[in-house]
Residue, then its C-alpha position, 0 to 999 in steps of 0.5 A: x265259893x259256896x256251892x249247893x250240891x245241885x250247883x256243883x253238878x254243873x262242874x262234872x266235865x259235861x261242859x268243856x267251858x267250865x272247870x271240873x270239880x270234886x268235893x271231899x268232906x264238903x271241900x270243893x277241889x278244882x281237878x280240871x288238870x286231871x281231866x283224863x280222869x275226871x273228865x267224860x269217859x275218865x276212870x273216875x268221871x263218875x265222882x265229878x261235880x259231886x261230893x264223893x266222900x263215901x265212894x273214895x273212903x270205901x274205894x268204890x265206883x258204885x254210883x250209890x257210894x258217890x255221896x257226902x255221907x261218911x256215917x257208919x264208915x269204919x275207922x279203916x275207911x275214915x283213914x282211906x278217905x283222909x289219905x284221899x284228902x291229902x293227895x287231893x290237897x297236894x295235887x288240886x287247889x280248893x276253890x270252895x265248899x259245899x253248903 
């Protein structure tokens, strides 16, 4: 499935009838099984319904960092992002991509 950023926002956990999605580098993961973390009130709820690439790379929960842009990140931050991506791949199914 393909999602625009606006369509992805519908999967932020606010509607209990819909799955919860988080994107990394444009790939959309279904993180519904981690709803304690990604659902409303969860520690990582700010990432839900968005591409959280920059925030994950910077290990930041700052709302301004919850964007897809990875421009200007250091190699260390890119390595951290790659590690997050591997963790997501091992734990959550890919359901689409952001276009």
